[in-house]
Every structure is written in C-alpha cells, then in structure tokens.
C-alpha positions, 0 to 999 in steps of 0.5 A: 700290224705286220700282214702276216701276223694279221692274215694269221689272226684273220684265218684262225679267228674267222674258222673259230667264228664260223664254226661257233655260229654253225657254218660247215667246216668247207665254208669256214675254211674257205671264207676265212682262207680267203679274207686272209689271202686278201690282206696278204696279196690284195682283193684282185691278186688274192682272187686269182690266187685262190683259184689256182690254189683250189685247182692245184689242190684237187689236181691230183691223179691220187685223189681220183681213188677218193670218188671210186672208193666212196662210190664202191661203198655206197654200191656194197651199202645197197648191194646185199653185202651187209647180210652175207658179212654178218652171217660170216661174222657169226660163224668166226665169233662162235659161241663166245659170251655176248656172240651177238654183240661180238658178231657186231663188232666183227661184222662192223670190221669186216663191212668196213674194211670193205666199204672203207666207210665207218658211217656205212659200216654203223648204218648198214650193221646196225640196222640188222643186228640191233633188232636182233640183239634186242629180241635176245635180251641185250640192253639196246643202249649196250648194243648201239653202243657196241656198233658205234664203238666198232664201226670206226675200225673200217677207217683204219683197216684199208681201203681208207679214204682218211689215209688217202687224204693225209698222203696227199698232205704229207707225202707218205706212201698210200700203200704204206699207210693201207698196209700200216692200218692193219694191225691197229684196226685190228687191235681196235675190234679186239679192244671192243670184243673185250669190252663185250666179253666182260660185258656179257660174263656178268649177264649169264641171261644174255643167249649165245647164238645157236651152235652152227654145224660145220657144214653150214659154216663152211657154206656160210663163209663161202657165200661171203668169200666173193665179198672179202676177195675184194679186200685181196684183189684191191690191197694185193694189187696194189702190194704187187704193183699191178696197178695204183691206188687210183686204178684199185679204186676203179677195180673196186667199183667194177667188182662191186657192181659184178657182185651186186649183180651176182647177188641181184641186189641192185636194179639199173633203176638204182644206179642214179641214185647210187651215183648221186648219193657218191656225188654228194659225198665226194663233192663235199670231200673234193670241195674242202680239200680245194678249200684247204690248199688256200688255207695252206698257203695262208698258213705258209706265208704266215708262218703258223707251223713254225709259230706253233712248233716253237710254242710247243717246244717251249712247253717241253723238249721231251718227245713223249710229252710232245706227242702226249700233247699232239695226241690230246689235241687231236682228241679234242679236235675230233670232239668238234670236227670231222676227220677230213677237215682236221687232217687238212689242218692239222698234218702240216702243223704237226708233221714237222714237230714229229719229224724232228724227233725222227718219227716217220710220216707213216707212223704219225699217220696212223697216230692221227688217223687213229685219235680222229676216228676216235672223235667219231664216236663222241659228241657233240659232233661224232658222226658215227655217234649220231647215225648209230643212235639214229639206227637203234632209234635211241637218243644220244644220252641213251648211248654215251654212257654206254660208250664209256668203257669203249672210249677208255680202252680205246684211248689206252690202245691209242697210247700203245699205238703212238709209243709202239711203232712196231704196231704201225710199222712192222708190216709196211716194213716187213713188205719193204714199203718204207725203210725204218 
C-alpha cells in the first residue's frame, strides 16, 4: 500500500479505536499521529519530527493568551463575581414572565463574557440560581436545562479561548473573531430567553421577581459595573490597538485579581489552588495543540484535506448543500468530541472547501464555534450538560428532555448564522477589522 494511504488509514482508524475504548482525545490523536509518522519517515526520523512539530505547534505568541484568559476565568469564578452579575441580570430582565429563569440566561451571558468559559458559567450561575428557582416553583429539570442551554453563549461572546485556537489554525484575525462573536452570542441568549418566555406564559403560578426600585436597581448595576468593565478594557484595548490579545489576557488577570482583592473574596492562601486549577486546564489544551501539530503534518503528507474536499464535491457542488452538510458533520462531531480538538482537526479539512465558495474565514469560524458549542450541551460527551446536571443534583436523563426546545431553537439559529453572513461580519467589517 502507498505510504500516504497507509498513514491516512492508521491516523483515522487509530483515533476512532482509541476514542471507542475511552482514551483521552489528546492520547488518541498523539499516538495515532506518531504511528502514522513512523510509516512515513521511519521510527528515528518520526520521533525527531514529532518533537519538532509539538514545539512548533505551541511556540506561538498568540497562544500565550489561553493560559492567562483561563487564569482570569478561574479567579473570577472564585472571586465573588457571579453573585454580583446575577443581581445585575435580575435588574436587566425586570419582571418579565419567568423572570428568574430569564435572570439565569442573562447572568450566564454576562459571566461567560467576562470569564470566557461556558463550563464555569454553568457551575457558578447554576449553583446559585437553581435553588432559588426551585423555591419559587420552577421545575428543577427546566431550571437546569435553562442554565445548561444558555451557558455556551459565553463561548461566542469574547474573550473566547476557542476562537484563539481557531485563529491559530486558520490564520484569521483574533480581534475580528472576537468582535464577530458578539451578535451570534447575544442571539444565542435571546433564543434561550424566548423559550423561557413561552414556557412561563403557560405557567402563571411561576412568580415574578419582586419589583425593584430605580434607586436599588441603579445601586445593583453600579456594584456590578467593575466586573463588566473587564469586557470594555480587554476588547476596547484590542480594538484600539493599545495592546495585543496576548497582552490583553495579562491585563485580564491583573484586573480580576485587583477586583477580587477589592471585593475581599480571595485570600492569599487561595492563590496556589487557583493557579493549580488554571495550570491543569491549560496543560490539557496546550498538549492537545502540540499533538495536533503532528496530526496536521500527517494529514498534509497524506493529502487528507484534498481527499475530503474531492469526496464532498462529488456529493454536490452546490454551496448551500455543502454548508448544510458541513454543519451537520460539526453537530455530530460535537456529540462525541470537545470543541477544542474538533477545531484543531476539522478546520484544516473544511476551511479550504468553504474558501472555494468565497466564504470568509471569520464567518466560517463563527459558524464552527457555534455548531461545536451546541455539542457542549448534548450527550454523550457534552461537558456543560454534565456540569449543569451535577450542580442541579439531577441525572442526565432528567434534563435532556427539557433541553429539546432549546436545542431546536439553537439549531435553527445556527442555520441563520450560516446563511446570513452579516450576523457575523457586520461588526468586524464596520470596525474595519476585515475586508468583505
């Protein structure tokens, strides 16, 4: 058999087998890629090349933003930010039907925006809002589903580590990707609010939150302003060219530390634990990026992206059909794989295909992040689903049925994002971060 074809077979079959037996995705990608590299270059050259590829993959200045944004998110998750954002969200949604659940959605969007983590938002906001909603008569399964469905909005609203990873693979501007995520991220939250509104209208027994006076509401918002200003400082600084995304991540850490010190919510003895939590998360992501570089080398040698493109063009040359097909593949992939490895694996495969139809890499990046974010709330792997169910004290089966209306709405919104490029491209084009 031709070495390129054999390497492709080993890579694809190896990853599939490792995933079936329950191996971590980084191990599956790393060992399969290394074995395929041995077929191409031999054992000695394969070992040397793999080490070079790992170093090349993580030797990137923009990638330094990931550990610092992760650290900033961990600090915020431990720094008393969540309760202040929940109170601010309560003021923002007012006395709309299902106002407590609406507060959950708004708080998840706010916390996800300042922390960059959907999992952190689901844990921090869900653990606070769940008991309150249960006390006011909300079905526990629906309350958990609301929390789970709305948490990924923060993966689209910047800063987003997933967009940084996509930028690394695609070469798209991080600043443009950050700005492009605002409208889809806010629409994600709006879709969840609509589902909550429809649910609450049929259940008049659900109490609205008590009326908040203007003075009390203004005071509550004012208390939350310092946390919300982080978004303005980080994104505003990037857009005005004051600092790079990597430098912005350092500022986010300093800002969150100072804010936590002002709130007196983190003690010096908490810092080693916080640093260790951030190091664990960062090490997993960086190792995965490193071994994915070996996989990219093998895929390039075996011409796997070209083979996939040719196979898809034999199905149809209609761009609409191909985009729907790619979106369906990404939704299925999201069922079984975390978003970060999925971006690393499938961006080099699908980006050349969509580029052939003139689709901008920024638009495709938002489409990919959106589709894979849906996967975080679906079984069997969905990390946000499992975290949200755990903090609610429910089994997965108790939550999934309540998630279905949200899932349908989000898939419909994904179709809108795919076929309405302006939703992603209007802001970065207006700010002259990209050329249409």
